[in-house]
N, C-alpha and C positions, 0 to 999 in steps of 0.2 A: 572433746580434745584430751581431757585427762584419761579417759578410757582408752583412746587410741594410743596415747603415749605409753600407758602401762602395757598395752599389748606389744608395742615395739620393744620395750625392755624385756618382756618375756621371750620374744624372739631372739633378742640379742644374747640372752644367756641360756639358750637351748643348746645342749651338748650334742655333738655329732658322734654317736657311738658306732664307729666303723673300724673293724679290725683292731680292737683295743686289747692289750694284755689283760688276762683274767684278774679281776679285783682292782684294777688301776683306779677306777672311779667309784669304788664302793662308798667312800665318804661324801660323795657329791649328791646329797639328798635334799637340798633346799631348793628355793626358787629365788629369782631376782638377784638382788645384791648379796644375799646370804649365800646363794649358789656360787656367785662369782668369787667370793672370799674362800669358799670351800675348794674351788678349782685352783685358786692361787696357792693354797696350802699344798695341793697335790703336785703342781708343776714347778714350784719354786725350788731353788737349790740345785739347778741342773748342772751337769758337767760343762765347764768352760774349756773349750778346746783351743782358745786363743784366736786372734784375728787371722793369722796365717792358716790356722786349721780349717777355716771356712772353705778353702779351696779343696782340701781333702774331703770334706763333707759333700761338696758339690759333685764329686766323682760318683756318688751313689744317689744323691737327693735330687739332682737337677740334670738328669740325662733324658734326652728325647727318645723315649720308648713308646710315645703315644701319638705323635703326629706323623712326621716323616719316618719315625722309628729307625733313625740312622745313628744313634748313639752320640750325637753332638750335644752341646750345651743347650738346655731348654731355657731360653731367654724370653721372658714375658714382654720385653720391649722390642723384640725383633721377630718373634715367632708369628707365622701366618698359619692359623689353624686350618684354613680351607684351601690353601694353595702352596705354591713354592715360596720358601723363605727367601727374603732379599739377600741374606748372607747367613753363614753358620760359623760357629766356633767349635773346635775340637776340645774334648776334655783333656786337661793337662796344662802345662805351663807356657807353651810356646806362643799362645795368643792372648795372654793376659796383658793388661795395660801396666806400665808405660804411658807414653805419650799417644795422643790421638788427635786427629783433625776432622775426621768424618766418620759416619756410621760404617760399621764393618771393619774398623781398624783393629779393635781389641775389646775384650770384656773385663769387667771388674766387679766389685761388690756393691750392690745398691741397698742402702738402708732405707727401707720403706718409711720408717720413722727416722728422720735425719739424725746423724751423730751429734750435731750441734744441740739438739733438744736435750740430750742427757750428758752433754759435755764429754763425749767419747769415753765414758766410764765403762768398766767391766761390771758385770758380765754382758751388759746390753750390747756393747760394741762388737761382740763376736757371736751373737745369738742367731743361729741360722734360721730359726722359725720366722724371722721377719727381715732377713738379709739374703738377697738373691743375686745370682750371677746375671748381669745385664750388660748390654753394649755400653762402652765407655762414654761415647758421644751423647747418647740419649740420657744416660744417667746424669751427665753433666748439664744437659739442657733442663732436665727435671729439677736439678739442683735441690734446694730445700723447700720447694713449693709444696703445698698440700696436694693430695689427690682429691679430685672433685670433678664436676661436670663443667665443660668448656662451652662458652657461648660464641666466642670468636677466636679462632686459632691463629697464633703467630708462628707456630712451628708445628709441622705434622711429620712424624717419623715414618720410615719406610713400611712399617707394619700398621700404621694408622693411629698410633698414640698421638695425643695433641696437648700442646702447651698453649695456654691463652687466658683470656679474661674469664672470670668465674660466672657461672649461672647458679651457683649455690646461694640460696636465700640468705640475705644478710651479710654475705661476704663478697666484697668487690675487688679482691686482689687477684693474683695470678694463680692458676691451678694446673695440675697435670692430669689428664684423663687417659687411662689405658684403654686398650680395645676391650670390647664386651666380653670376650672369652676368658679374661683374667681379672675382671672387676671383682668377682666374688673371692678369688684367691687373695687379692690385695686387701679387701675388706676384712677377711678373716685373720689376716696378719695384724691388722690394727686391733682387732678384738683380742687376739693373743696378747699383744703388748699391754693392753689395758688391764688384762688379768694377771699376767706373769709379773708385772711391775706395779701392782696395786699399792705396794708399800712405799713407792717413791714417785709415782706418776703425778700426784697432786703438786709437786714442786717443779714440774716442767712447764715451760712457757712455749706454746705453739698455737698457731691459728686454729687448729682443729680441736684443741683441748679447752675444757672449761675450768680447769684448776681444781677439780675434785678427784677423789680416789674411787668414787663409786660410779657415777655416770661417765666420767672422764671426758667425753666429747661434747661439743656444743650441740644443741638440738639440730641445727641445720646440717652439720656434717654427719651426725649420727643417722639422720634420715637418709643421707646419700649412701652411707655404708650399709645400712639395713636393706635398702633397695638393691644394691649390688649383690649383697649376700643372697637375696631372694631370687634375683634374675639369673645368677650364675651359681648354681648349687655345687656342692663338693663333688669333685671329679675323681676318677681313678688315679689321675696324675697327682692330685693333692694327697690322697690317701698314701700312695707310694712315697711321696716326699715326706710326709709325717712319719711313716715307718722308718725311713732311712735316717732322719734326724734323731728320732728316738734312739736308734742304735748307737748314735754318736754322743748325744747329749743326755740321754736317759730322762727326757721329758717330752710331752706331746703338746700339740696345739689342740685344745678340746673343741674347737669350732669347726 
């Protein structure tokens, strides 16, 4: 068990070296928690473009040039990677929420780690590496629930995302499960948050967190995230998103 857990930690802190500026990770020379802290020192202090600035970032970071290739908003909560999307949003201000009552009404900004966890503080509240454009209705349905595996769904979105009772070992609450195509994307956003905010994360209370600054996640949720990271490797879409956000924030997601 100890050997397996150590192996998981090594996987967790393995850096993805794809299209990285020369010298960016030169000081990331360690392993395990030492490497995590080295990465924190590299990616901290990013440019904060403000909450409204997220929509400007999305004009380059979250454009569908990969599935329909139609230049619409690439929304992980509505995208259908293998068929026709149930609805689309154009890049720009005309379809931003506002009020909504159903899927397809408008899109807004989804904090993969909810704002309430860090009390809506800056710079977390506007960090595009873990805040994505998503359908307003599905964002609202997901609410502040953890991401995890669902045993019995009470709501299924039009692209197949599910809200329902948890099948995560040791957690009996409600969770939201995205479709398989984006599970790795979401897992790596959690890993980014755990690293970028290493200096404050121990003070955050959340079902997925264990109250530490090193491991950050409970073992059960860490196992889920590691499985998603493995099952859904880094895609061309994620690399392009990372590059676009780097151009705006001057920091990268190293996972």
